[in-house]
Backbone bond lengths (Angstrom), bond angles and torsions (degrees), N, CA, C in turn:
res aa  C-N    CA-C-N  psi(-1)  N-CA   C-N-CA  omega(-1)  CA-C   N-CA-C  phi
1 X - - - 1.466 - - 1.564 109.31 -
2 X 1.289 117.66 146.87 1.362 124.09 176.24 1.501 112.93 -72.15
3 X 1.327 116.44 154.02 1.496 118.88 -177.66 1.524 110.95 -61.69
4 X 1.335 116.78 -28.16 1.488 118.62 -173.31 1.582 109.18 -90.28
5 X 1.294 116.18 9.60 1.566 120.04 177.20 1.516 104.73 -67.89
6 X 1.362 115.35 124.43 1.472 120.50 -178.25 1.529 112.48 -65.40
7 X 1.375 111.04 145.46 1.430 114.97 175.95 1.573 111.59 -78.29
8 X 1.332 114.11 143.48 1.478 118.02 175.36 1.466 114.20 -117.56
9 X 1.257 119.85 134.97 1.419 122.10 179.93 1.552 109.32 -107.02
10 X 1.355 114.32 126.64 1.466 121.02 174.77 1.527 107.70 -107.20
11 X 1.288 115.21 115.94 1.471 119.56 -178.03 1.517 111.42 -100.92
12 X 1.359 116.47 125.17 1.479 120.02 -178.62 1.511 110.06 -120.58
13 X 1.347 117.66 98.45 1.430 118.98 173.95 1.530 108.99 -77.36
14 X 1.295 116.67 138.22 1.534 116.61 -178.22 1.578 112.64 -142.08
15 X 1.316 110.14 156.36 1.469 116.46 172.58 1.503 107.83 -158.35
16 X 1.338 113.74 116.52 1.453 122.98 176.31 1.554 113.19 50.82
17 X 1.270 116.80 48.24 1.410 118.79 175.58 1.519 111.43 -133.87
18 X 1.359 115.82 49.05 1.453 122.11 -168.93 1.534 116.61 -54.99
19 X 1.308 115.23 -49.59 1.415 120.06 -174.87 1.588 113.79 -67.61
20 X 1.338 113.14 -46.67 1.469 116.72 178.52 1.530 112.30 -72.69
21 X 1.302 118.81 -22.40 1.397 124.34 -179.68 1.566 109.58 -61.68
22 X 1.347 116.02 -38.45 1.454 120.08 178.78 1.500 112.79 -51.20
23 X 1.333 113.31 -44.29 1.522 117.65 -178.47 1.503 110.50 -67.56
24 X 1.333 118.94 -36.47 1.512 119.22 179.59 1.506 110.54 -64.94
25 X 1.333 113.63 -44.62 1.552 118.69 -176.69 1.568 108.83 -64.85
26 X 1.348 111.80 -44.81 1.527 115.07 -178.64 1.515 110.39 -63.80
27 X 1.312 121.79 -34.95 1.451 122.52 -178.49 1.506 109.05 -69.26
28 X 1.387 117.81 -32.47 1.448 122.73 179.23 1.495 110.48 -71.22
29 X 1.426 116.01 -37.51 1.502 119.42 -177.75 1.431 113.05 -82.61
30 X 1.314 119.64 -17.81 1.500 125.13 -178.69 1.571 114.62 -89.50
31 X 1.240 114.00 11.36 1.459 119.50 -178.26 1.596 111.42 -65.50
32 X 1.290 116.10 146.83 1.527 116.50 175.19 1.514 111.89 -81.62
33 X 1.290 117.74 15.09 1.417 128.85 175.47 1.517 112.02 -112.88
34 X 1.372 117.42 118.31 1.441 119.14 -164.76 1.539 114.57 -79.16
35 X 1.354 115.95 -35.89 1.450 121.87 -172.03 1.492 113.74 -81.93
36 X 1.401 113.91 79.28 1.435 117.66 -175.12 1.518 108.95 -137.96
37 X 1.315 114.41 140.78 1.508 121.78 170.21 1.520 104.11 -119.86
38 X 1.332 111.79 141.09 1.519 119.23 179.15 1.481 108.36 -116.93
39 X 1.308 117.49 118.39 1.517 123.73 -178.71 1.493 109.04 -107.90
40 X 1.334 121.89 117.92 1.429 126.77 179.08 1.512 109.27 -110.31
41 X 1.331 116.90 123.21 1.483 121.26 175.47 1.538 105.52 -109.46
42 X 1.335 111.76 116.61 1.478 120.32 178.60 1.531 109.00 -93.52
43 X 1.267 116.54 114.25 1.496 125.57 -174.59 1.596 109.64 -81.08
44 X 1.279 114.48 52.65 1.485 119.93 175.57 1.513 108.78 62.63
45 X 1.305 119.97 51.03 1.400 123.03 177.36 1.485 114.35 -64.78
46 X 1.295 118.23 151.74 1.494 120.13 179.57 1.582 112.98 -114.24
47 X 1.292 111.41 12.62 1.472 118.32 -177.90 1.581 107.41 -108.58
48 X 1.268 120.65 -153.82 1.429 123.19 -176.99 1.520 116.64 -88.38
49 X 1.407 113.16 17.88 1.522 117.62 -175.59 1.505 113.33 -56.45
50 X 1.306 119.12 -43.88 1.443 124.96 -176.70 1.538 107.23 -54.56
51 X 1.276 117.18 -52.99 1.570 121.78 -173.98 1.511 107.11 -64.70
52 X 1.305 121.71 -38.63 1.438 122.80 -179.49 1.499 111.02 -63.40
53 X 1.348 114.49 -44.85 1.464 119.23 -176.12 1.559 107.91 -69.75
54 X 1.224 118.45 -43.35 1.490 122.14 -175.39 1.527 109.86 -64.81
55 X 1.350 117.73 -33.17 1.387 119.64 176.90 1.516 112.39 -65.45
56 X 1.263 115.95 -41.05 1.502 120.05 175.33 1.507 111.92 -67.71
57 X 1.332 117.01 -34.84 1.509 118.73 177.94 1.544 110.10 -64.83
58 X 1.265 117.73 -36.85 1.499 124.08 -179.12 1.517 108.39 -64.60
59 X 1.312 116.29 -39.77 1.499 118.76 -178.71 1.465 118.73 -86.99
60 X 1.337 118.84 -17.09 1.467 122.09 -174.36 1.505 110.03 -145.85
61 X 1.332 117.96 120.00 1.439 121.96 -177.44 1.497 111.84 -71.51
62 X 1.358 114.88 -16.15 1.508 116.89 179.46 1.535 112.21 -69.40
63 X 1.333 117.99 -15.88 1.482 119.52 -177.98 1.462 113.18 -94.44
64 X 1.337 113.16 127.65 1.522 120.17 177.16 1.507 107.15 -115.59
65 X 1.341 113.59 130.52 1.440 118.93 179.79 1.590 114.37 -114.25
66 X 1.303 113.50 127.72 1.497 118.06 -178.96 1.556 104.20 -118.05
67 X 1.400 117.00 124.07 1.388 121.92 174.90 1.473 110.85 -103.58
68 X 1.293 118.12 110.81 1.484 121.78 178.51 1.502 108.58 -68.70
69 X 1.341 118.33 134.30 1.450 124.77 -179.65 1.533 112.36 -67.40
70 X 1.354 113.11 -26.90 1.528 117.16 177.50 1.539 107.33 -150.16
71 X 1.337 115.25 162.38 1.479 116.82 -177.79 1.566 108.95 -71.49
72 X 1.338 112.52 119.73 1.529 119.96 -174.83 1.467 110.03 -98.40
73 X 1.375 118.56 3.00 1.497 122.71 -177.29 1.489 111.46 89.19
74 X 1.326 112.04 156.72 1.497 116.69 -174.09 1.526 111.41 -67.86
75 X 1.281 122.14 -40.87 1.439 122.88 -174.78 1.596 108.05 -63.99
76 X 1.355 116.88 -46.87 1.416 120.47 -177.27 1.527 111.40 -68.14
77 X 1.342 117.09 -30.04 1.460 118.46 176.06 1.497 112.95 -69.64
78 X 1.401 116.88 -36.62 1.432 118.04 175.58 1.561 110.03 -66.58
79 X 1.299 114.95 -36.73 1.491 117.45 -179.83 1.446 113.80 -70.24
80 X 1.371 118.00 -26.55 1.471 121.22 178.95 1.479 112.54 -66.92
81 X 1.283 119.56 -43.73 1.580 120.58 179.17 1.503 108.79 -64.06
82 X 1.293 117.39 -39.22 1.536 119.99 176.11 1.499 111.39 -60.51
83 X 1.315 114.69 -45.71 1.439 120.65 -172.51 1.570 108.32 -62.86
84 X 1.263 117.26 -32.24 1.469 122.50 179.80 1.502 118.47 -87.74
85 X 1.314 116.30 -3.38 1.451 125.38 -175.65 1.532 108.04 -69.03
86 X 1.374 114.24 135.29 1.471 121.52 175.28 1.509 114.03 -114.79
87 X 1.358 117.51 -7.23 1.395 119.63 -178.81 1.516 114.72 -72.54
88 X 1.280 115.42 164.61 1.532 122.50 174.45 1.526 107.59 -69.05
89 X 1.390 116.47 -35.38 1.477 120.86 -177.13 1.528 105.53 -120.96
90 X 1.340 112.96 155.57 1.471 118.54 -179.26 1.565 110.95 -143.30
91 X 1.291 116.32 144.43 1.431 120.07 168.86 1.568 109.58 -144.46
92 X 1.351 113.94 151.51 1.371 120.96 169.14 1.499 110.47 -88.79
93 X 1.342 116.74 147.87 1.458 120.96 177.27 1.557 104.76 -133.90
94 X 1.350 117.90 124.42 1.449 119.77 177.49 1.551 113.27 -62.43
95 X 1.299 119.13 148.70 1.428 121.05 -174.43 1.538 110.68 -74.83
96 X 1.323 116.67 -0.46 1.520 117.55 174.93 1.522 109.88 -126.02
97 X 1.399 116.35 13.78 1.405 120.74 -178.70 1.515 111.00 -108.83
98 X 1.357 116.96 172.30 1.495 118.14 174.31 1.514 106.36 -153.38
99 X 1.402 114.08 165.87 1.369 118.54 -173.28 1.556 110.68 -130.14
100 X 1.312 118.98 154.79 1.438 122.15 -179.27 1.558 110.03 -63.55
101 X 1.301 118.27 152.83 1.469 121.96 -173.54 1.563 112.62 -60.66
102 X 1.302 117.37 -26.15 1.482 123.00 -176.89 1.496 111.82 -102.42
103 X 1.350 115.80 12.85 1.522 119.86 -172.43 1.568 106.66 -64.30
104 X 1.263 121.13 -50.20 1.442 125.43 -172.40 1.521 108.74 -68.35
105 X 1.283 120.79 -47.91 1.470 124.59 -175.99 1.542 110.11 -63.60
106 X 1.386 117.71 -37.38 1.403 121.45 -178.80 1.586 108.31 -70.23
107 X 1.299 117.52 -47.70 1.477 123.35 -179.00 1.550 108.31 -61.54
108 X 1.274 117.73 -46.27 1.491 119.39 -175.50 1.558 106.67 -63.13
109 X 1.278 118.30 -43.99 1.438 120.91 -178.35 1.441 114.09 -56.07
110 X 1.348 120.59 -41.27 1.492 127.29 174.60 1.485 110.38 -65.84
111 X 1.385 119.16 -47.69 1.409 121.19 -179.96 1.539 113.77 -62.95
112 X 1.326 116.58 -36.34 1.460 119.19 -176.34 1.591 107.28 -79.63
113 X 1.362 117.41 -25.62 1.464 118.82 -178.43 1.536 111.08 -83.03
114 X 1.323 115.90 -30.50 1.466 118.27 -177.21 1.556 110.71 -124.93
115 X 1.324 117.32 96.40 1.402 124.53 -177.36 1.571 114.69 -60.19
116 X 1.277 117.69 -21.92 1.479 121.76 -178.76 1.556 111.10 -81.85
117 X 1.325 117.83 -4.97 1.427 121.32 175.66 1.552 110.18 -83.16
118 X 1.298 114.96 133.31 1.521 117.17 177.43 1.557 109.59 -107.61
119 X 1.247 116.26 -10.08 1.478 118.73 -178.71 1.512 110.55 -159.52
120 X 1.361 117.96 136.77 1.460 124.53 171.40 1.454 107.52 -131.36
121 X 1.368 115.88 131.89 1.434 119.41 179.01 1.583 108.13 -132.11
122 X 1.312 115.26 164.90 1.454 116.90 170.97 1.475 110.87 -93.08
123 X 1.333 118.10 -168.18 1.457 124.91 176.92 1.404 109.36 -82.08
124 X 1.387 119.07 128.74 1.440 118.94 176.28 1.530 113.88 -80.47
125 X 1.290 119.40 133.96 1.451 119.87 175.84 1.536 107.52 -126.64
126 X 1.339 113.99 131.11 1.515 119.78 -171.11 1.485 110.97 -105.34
127 X 1.288 115.13 145.42 1.394 123.93 -174.48 1.596 112.24 -130.00
128 X 1.326 117.23 143.65 1.457 119.48 173.95 1.497 106.19 -117.74
129 X 1.410 114.03 114.99 1.469 113.37 -178.53 1.476 116.40 59.50
130 X 1.307 117.43 30.27 1.474 124.14 179.36 1.499 117.19 84.15
131 X 1.384 114.54 -3.39 1.408 119.88 177.60 1.529 110.99 -103.98
132 X 1.392 113.06 128.72 1.482 119.96 -174.86 1.509 109.78 -54.70
133 X 1.383 119.26 128.79 1.441 122.98 -178.49 1.494 109.25 -107.88
134 X 1.350 120.46 -54.59 1.411 121.94 178.77 1.499 114.15 -160.27
135 X 1.318 122.19 166.68 1.420 127.45 175.90 1.500 108.11 -99.69
136 X 1.378 116.97 128.68 1.385 124.60 -177.86 1.533 113.03 -67.45
137 X 1.311 116.72 172.89 1.427 122.21 179.28 1.550 112.64 -72.83
138 X 1.303 114.12 136.26 1.515 119.20 -177.78 1.534 105.38 -121.64
139 X 1.319 116.86 126.10 1.393 123.90 176.67 1.571 112.58 -154.02
140 X 1.284 112.88 150.73 1.565 119.48 177.35 1.491 107.07 -107.49
141 X 1.346 113.23 153.68 1.473 124.54 174.18 1.499 108.40 -124.91
142 X 1.369 117.67 83.11 1.389 122.18 -174.87 1.533 116.68 -109.23
143 X 1.283 114.15 11.78 1.536 116.79 179.41 1.535 109.28 -67.74
144 X 1.330 110.93 150.83 1.436 118.28 178.97 1.542 113.57 -75.13
145 X 1.318 117.91 -25.99 1.506 121.65 179.43 1.434 111.08 -87.18
146 X 1.318 116.58 128.15 1.521 123.44 176.74 1.571 111.45 -61.27
147 X 1.279 115.45 -35.54 1.451 118.34 -177.02 1.522 109.20 -72.24
148 X 1.317 120.97 -40.16 1.445 121.11 176.13 1.522 111.49 -66.77
149 X 1.347 116.80 -40.29 1.502 119.09 175.66 1.504 113.36 -55.55
150 X 1.338 115.19 -46.46 1.432 118.93 -177.05 1.519 112.98 -66.33
151 X 1.317 114.02 -44.91 1.492 119.32 173.75 1.528 114.38 -57.94
152 X 1.376 113.75 -44.42 1.460 121.18 176.53 1.508 108.59 -61.91
153 X 1.260 120.98 -42.86 1.452 123.19 -178.06 1.613 109.80 -59.74
154 X 1.336 115.38 -51.98 1.455 115.97 -177.79 1.461 111.92 -67.20
155 X 1.377 121.23 -27.92 1.415 122.15 177.26 1.480 109.67 -71.09
156 X 1.272 120.14 -36.64 1.494 126.44 -171.74 1.511 115.43 -87.98
157 X 1.316 117.57 -33.43 1.395 122.85 -168.10 1.578 112.00 -63.63
158 X 1.347 116.94 138.61 1.435 118.65 -177.00 1.521 103.95 -136.77
159 X 1.354 118.13 -87.26 1.477 125.50 177.37 1.547 114.00 -74.00
160 X 1.260 113.06 -16.87 1.513 120.52 177.04 1.536 114.27 58.76
161 X 1.352 114.22 38.85 1.456 117.24 175.35 1.461 113.22 -61.31
162 X 1.343 118.63 -19.93 1.482 120.63 176.40 1.469 113.28 -57.96
163 X 1.332 117.05 -26.59 1.442 120.45 -178.85 1.583 113.67 -56.57
164 X 1.287 115.81 -27.64 1.491 119.79 176.34 1.530 111.45 -98.23
165 X 1.294 111.89 48.69 1.519 122.31 177.30 1.617 106.32 -106.91
166 X 1.314 110.68 172.82 1.445 117.97 177.68 1.521 110.90 -93.72
167 X 1.386 117.47 127.78 1.425 124.43 -179.03 1.505 111.07 -121.72
168 X 1.330 111.33 167.61 1.497 117.48 175.58 1.518 106.03 -82.94
169 X 1.377 113.85 125.12 1.444 120.76 -172.42 1.534 110.64 -62.95
170 X 1.293 120.88 -41.28 1.420 123.42 -174.52 1.575 108.96 -63.73
171 X 1.333 116.04 -36.66 1.445 117.40 176.03 1.516 114.57 -70.21
172 X 1.297 116.36 -42.72 1.479 124.98 -176.62 1.562 111.12 -67.40
173 X 1.287 116.40 -37.09 1.455 123.13 -177.54 1.594 112.12 -70.61
174 X 1.248 114.79 -16.30 1.482 118.27 176.19 1.613 111.75 -82.62
175 X 1.361 115.72 -6.98 1.367 121.91 -172.26 1.545 110.15 -104.67
176 X 1.285 115.68 161.08 1.485 123.97 170.72 1.493 109.92 -133.17
177 X 1.276 115.96 123.37 1.437 122.97 177.81 1.458 110.32 -75.29
178 X 1.388 120.01 113.49 1.440 120.05 -179.26 1.552 114.57 -64.81
179 X 1.272 117.69 140.69 1.437 122.09 -176.38 1.529 107.27 -84.55
180 X 1.322 114.68 71.26 1.422 123.70 -175.43 1.529 111.54 -136.58
181 X 1.226 121.00 162.17 1.501 124.16 169.02 1.493 106.85 -53.88
182 X 1.312 120.55 125.25 1.452 121.98 179.80 1.492 113.43 77.85
183 X 1.360 117.92 22.75 1.436 120.77 179.83 1.491 112.90 -64.05
184 X 1.312 118.09 -33.73 1.539 121.99 173.98 1.467 112.32 -64.66
185 X 1.360 117.83 -34.45 1.458 119.66 176.22 1.523 111.62 -64.33
186 X 1.399 115.12 -46.18 1.422 118.35 -177.82 1.514 115.59 -69.46
187 X 1.374 113.72 -29.88 1.476 117.43 175.59 1.506 108.68 -66.49
188 X 1.308 119.56 -45.88 1.440 120.91 -179.98 1.481 114.15 -68.75
189 X 1.305 116.23 -32.96 1.469 120.42 173.23 1.518 113.16 -55.20
190 X 1.359 112.58 -42.04 1.470 116.47 173.29 1.448 114.78 -60.45
191 X 1.314 117.49 -42.23 1.502 125.88 173.53 1.511 111.78 -55.50
192 X 1.335 114.80 -46.33 1.460 124.64 -177.78 1.502 110.14 -67.04
193 X 1.340 117.10 -28.46 1.461 118.98 178.99 1.532 110.78 -73.62
194 X 1.334 114.88 -22.95 1.495 118.53 177.96 1.444 114.32 -80.81
195 X 1.348 115.71 -39.09 1.515 116.38 -178.26 1.504 111.85 -158.88
196 X 1.276 116.18 179.26 1.457 123.30 -176.76 1.623 106.23 -74.09
197 X 1.348 109.92 162.48 1.501 114.01 176.35 1.532 106.80 -138.56
198 X 1.342 110.76 155.07 1.463 116.54 -178.64 1.559 109.69 -140.01
199 X 1.274 117.24 135.82 1.443 123.86 172.87 1.554 109.26 -109.39
200 X 1.368 112.38 114.55 1.443 119.89 -173.42 1.584 110.63 -86.67
201 X 1.316 114.68 145.63 1.479 119.04 173.83 1.488 112.07 -96.76
202 X 1.296 116.52 1.43 1.535 122.77 -175.39 1.553 109.32 -78.50
203 X 1.385 113.40 -37.45 1.560 117.05 -177.85 1.568 104.26 -128.47
204 X 1.382 108.10 166.72 1.525 114.45 -174.95 1.480 109.30 -136.42
205 X 1.271 115.50 150.11 1.453 124.06 165.73 1.579 107.85 -106.31
206 X 1.328 113.23 125.09 1.465 115.72 -172.45 1.541 107.20 -102.83
207 X 1.384 114.87 126.13 1.473 119.92 -170.31 1.509 109.66 -120.95
208 X 1.331 116.55 126.61 1.458 123.25 176.63 1.570 107.90 -81.99
209 X 1.198 117.18 129.50 1.504 123.77 177.10 1.509 109.56 -77.93
210 X 1.314 113.13 135.00 1.478 113.70 -179.75 1.598 109.31 135.61
211 X 1.328 115.19 -172.84 1.454 118.77 176.91 1.540 111.12 74.61
212 X 1.346 114.88 -145.22 1.424 119.03 -174.28 1.522 117.45 -71.36
213 X 1.359 113.87 -11.35 1.532 115.43 -177.93 1.525 107.89 -112.72
214 X 1.302 119.09 27.56 1.429 122.83 175.75 1.545 112.39 -62.39
215 X 1.311 114.70 -39.90 1.431 118.95 -176.13 1.508 109.54 -152.37
216 X 1.276 120.57 166.36 1.453 122.11 174.08 1.544 113.71 -56.34
217 X 1.423 113.33 -38.16 1.466 117.52 176.14 1.471 116.76 -58.81
218 X 1.450 111.94 -39.08 1.459 118.11 179.39 1.569 109.72 -72.24
219 X 1.293 114.68 -37.31 1.535 116.37 174.96 1.511 114.11 -59.30
220 X 1.307 113.61 -46.41 1.506 119.37 176.27 1.537 114.22 -57.89
221 X 1.356 111.80 -44.88 1.450 120.36 175.93 1.510 112.45 -56.12
222 X 1.309 116.04 -54.11 1.424 123.83 -174.56 1.481 112.21 -64.72
223 X 1.332 115.08 -29.32 1.540 116.70 -178.12 1.572 108.53 -95.26
224 X 1.288 118.93 -6.86 1.459 120.25 -178.50 1.565 114.00 68.94
225 X 1.377 111.56 38.06 1.503 118.59 179.66 1.492 110.30 -96.86
226 X 1.410 114.12 162.73 1.510 117.66 175.59 1.473 109.96 -58.70
227 X 1.353 118.97 143.83 1.493 125.74 -178.07 1.567 109.74 -62.29
228 X 1.308 119.29 -29.23 1.454 119.12 -179.49 1.481 117.41 -64.24
229 X 1.383 117.71 -15.56 1.451 120.97 179.53 1.493 109.39 -75.73
230 X 1.348 119.14 -20.77 1.381 124.35 175.60 1.533 113.61 -75.45
231 X 1.295 113.96 -22.89 1.496 121.98 179.09 1.587 109.07 -79.79
232 X 1.348 116.37 -42.83 1.397 121.68 179.27 1.556 111.73 -120.74
233 X 1.332 116.71 70.31 1.422 119.04 -168.55 1.520 111.09 -73.81
234 X 1.351 119.27 -38.32 1.449 119.58 -178.31 1.508 114.00 -69.61
235 X 1.337 116.23 -35.84 1.475 122.55 174.91 1.571 107.16 -62.60
236 X 1.282 115.85 -47.72 1.477 119.89 178.50 1.472 114.00 -57.77
237 X 1.339 117.29 -45.63 1.455 122.14 176.53 1.542 112.15 -63.73
238 X 1.274 118.10 -45.09 1.383 125.18 -179.21 1.530 113.32 -58.42
239 X 1.375 113.39 -43.87 1.523 117.57 178.06 1.563 110.02 -69.56
240 X 1.327 115.02 -42.66 1.504 114.07 178.91 1.561 114.89 -69.76
241 X 1.357 116.34 -24.78 1.422 121.99 175.42 1.535 106.80 -66.11
242 X 1.300 116.25 -49.06 1.503 123.02 179.99 1.503 110.23 -57.83
243 X 1.336 117.50 -46.05 1.435 121.87 179.93 1.504 111.39 -64.14
244 X 1.371 116.22 -41.94 1.455 116.42 179.30 1.442 114.40 -66.33
245 X 1.290 119.52 -40.95 1.515 121.63 -179.69 1.466 113.07 -67.79
246 X 1.386 119.06 -42.79 1.455 122.23 -177.07 1.492 111.59 -80.04
247 X 1.337 118.81 -40.21 1.459 117.57 -166.99 1.518 114.42 -119.27
248 X 1.359 119.55 -43.49 1.442 118.90 -163.03 1.532 115.23 -108.88
249 X 1.296 118.60 -21.14 1.553 122.03 -175.61 1.472 108.74 -66.56
250 X 1.385 115.21 124.13 1.496 119.92 -176.28 1.524 112.41 -61.40
251 X 1.289 121.40 -36.59 1.482 121.79 -173.11 1.444 109.27 -81.48
252 X 1.343 122.10 -17.62 1.470 123.16 -175.61 1.501 112.20 -84.00
253 X 1.328 116.95 -20.18 1.463 122.63 -169.58 1.606 112.71 -60.45
254 X 1.321 112.95 -30.20 1.468 116.81 178.72 1.539 115.29 -82.32
255 X 1.348 112.12 -3.79 1.500 116.84 -179.59 1.528 106.13 -89.48
256 X 1.391 116.30 158.62 1.472 124.12 -179.44 1.505 109.16 -63.32
257 X 1.281 116.74 136.96 1.489 122.06 -173.54 1.510 109.82 -60.39
258 X 1.361 116.83 -39.15 1.502 119.80 -177.88 1.511 109.40 -64.32
259 X 1.280 120.88 -41.01 1.426 127.77 -177.24 1.544 107.34 -64.72
260 X 1.413 113.96 -42.94 1.454 118.34 -179.15 1.515 111.81 -64.28
261 X 1.359 116.91 -39.64 1.452 119.40 178.65 1.511 111.23 -67.00
262 X 1.296 119.55 -36.85 1.483 122.47 178.67 1.501 111.50 -66.87
263 X 1.426 114.98 -43.74 1.360 116.26 179.38 1.578 114.28 -69.26
264 X 1.328 113.22 -36.10 1.451 118.81 179.15 1.541 110.52 -66.03
265 X 1.348 117.88 -40.48 1.434 121.04 178.59 1.547 111.39 -64.51
266 X 1.362 116.95 -40.57 1.399 122.63 175.32 1.522 114.16 -62.28
267 X 1.366 114.91 -43.52 1.458 119.15 175.01 1.458 114.10 -61.64
268 X 1.312 114.75 -40.33 1.471 120.16 -175.91 1.583 107.35 -63.22
269 X 1.283 118.29 -41.42 1.397 121.64 -178.64 1.574 110.71 -69.83
270 X 1.325 117.39 -39.68 1.442 125.49 178.51 1.516 110.01 -61.17
271 X 1.293 116.52 -45.30 1.541 117.72 -177.54 1.514 109.52 -73.04
272 X 1.327 118.87 -41.53 1.462 119.66 178.98 1.505 110.85 -59.90
273 X 1.329 115.93 -34.46 1.494 118.33 -176.89 1.519 112.93 -81.70
274 X 1.335 119.14 -7.71 1.464 121.76 -176.70 1.549 116.11 -53.46
275 X 1.357 118.65 -43.83 1.489 116.64 178.49 1.449 111.33 -65.18
276 X 1.339 120.05 -42.59 1.465 121.24 179.18 1.510 113.80 -62.08
277 X 1.378 115.07 -40.47 1.469 120.06 179.70 1.482 107.79 -64.86
278 X 1.352 119.03 -35.25 1.445 121.22 -177.55 1.511 110.95 -68.43
279 X 1.336 115.64 -37.19 1.440 117.04 175.35 1.508 113.45 -68.86
280 X 1.329 119.08 -35.47 1.465 123.06 174.66 1.504 111.26 -61.60
281 X 1.365 114.86 -47.48 1.488 116.53 -178.44 1.516 109.48 -65.41
282 X 1.328 118.15 -35.25 1.476 119.81 -179.65 1.468 108.57 -68.08
283 X 1.317 119.95 -39.75 1.456 122.05 -179.88 1.499 110.47 -65.56
284 X 1.325 117.96 -37.05 1.457 121.94 178.85 1.465 110.86 -66.71
285 X 1.340 118.51 -39.33 1.491 123.11 -176.51 1.584 104.54 -67.88
286 X 1.342 117.18 -42.93 1.414 120.29 -179.89 1.527 114.11 -62.43
287 X 1.339 111.79 -41.53 1.531 119.02 177.68 1.503 110.70 -61.76
288 X 1.349 117.74 -45.67 1.449 120.73 -179.98 1.494 111.11 -63.36
289 X 1.396 120.71 -40.53 1.376 122.93 179.93 1.498 110.89 -64.21
290 X 1.331 117.47 -38.93 1.417 124.58 -179.64 1.496 113.12 -63.13
291 X 1.433 115.57 -41.34 1.398 121.19 178.05 1.559 110.93 -66.25
292 X 1.345 114.21 -43.10 1.452 119.13 178.30 1.503 112.42 -60.90
293 X 1.388 116.22 -40.41 1.497 122.67 -178.51 1.519 108.15 -61.16
294 X 1.385 116.25 -51.65 1.448 122.43 -172.98 1.557 110.05 -71.52
295 X 1.287 118.35 -22.90 1.469 124.00 -177.53 1.480 108.27 -78.43
296 X 1.248 122.48 -13.10 1.471 124.11 -174.82 1.565 110.17 -69.41
């Protein structure tokens, strides 16, 4: 690698996932891109996480291990690895996930080539107990208008595999992920408002289903939120999206208030409609399959 090759920080927040964590760290260190630092924040795990991380630290200077003295919560643990990042580019990696060996080099190449991109991710592939389950949603946000990009994002986002993409650290460190249902959506929407985003089909991020994101109930529990938010998740996300766009989102504050209100109102309706749209799409797929079956 050339001396001017930009440093990339991979942040791995973890809690009680010692065995699967090995795979995540190894995938970060086995990249075909040399300029990498790996920052692991251990959220006061009670299993063998400390020993696993220290073993990697002894073998590789690129690994930095932070042991939290007490459990600071999932959102704060994600924020901690970002705060400590020194690379030009940054990505989060789940403690039970892994990435292709060319993931970083491919994403860096696109970000270096196209300055108007604020995020590049690979294709998310989901697994259940190590067995491939499904391929996540892939979509680009290449519109010139920030407002259209943000509305498009909320309309298209589903599994949010884009969250585990590579971003510009200086942009990301200006933001705060709200500790609310859909906080990862709102954080990325701020990134989307800064620049265009691309999801590549050339490389993949491999995600193990389970853990804190198994269900809305688990998400609420891990974030310390009121249980009622798990009963009405889309309403909760729609309300917090409106609040973030109009009032709290860092990147929106320089935009005209009237445009923010229009975008927020549009996003609110798009998020509220998501369950209904999902049923419609499901019905359409079932109808098409029935037609094909009887046409045989």
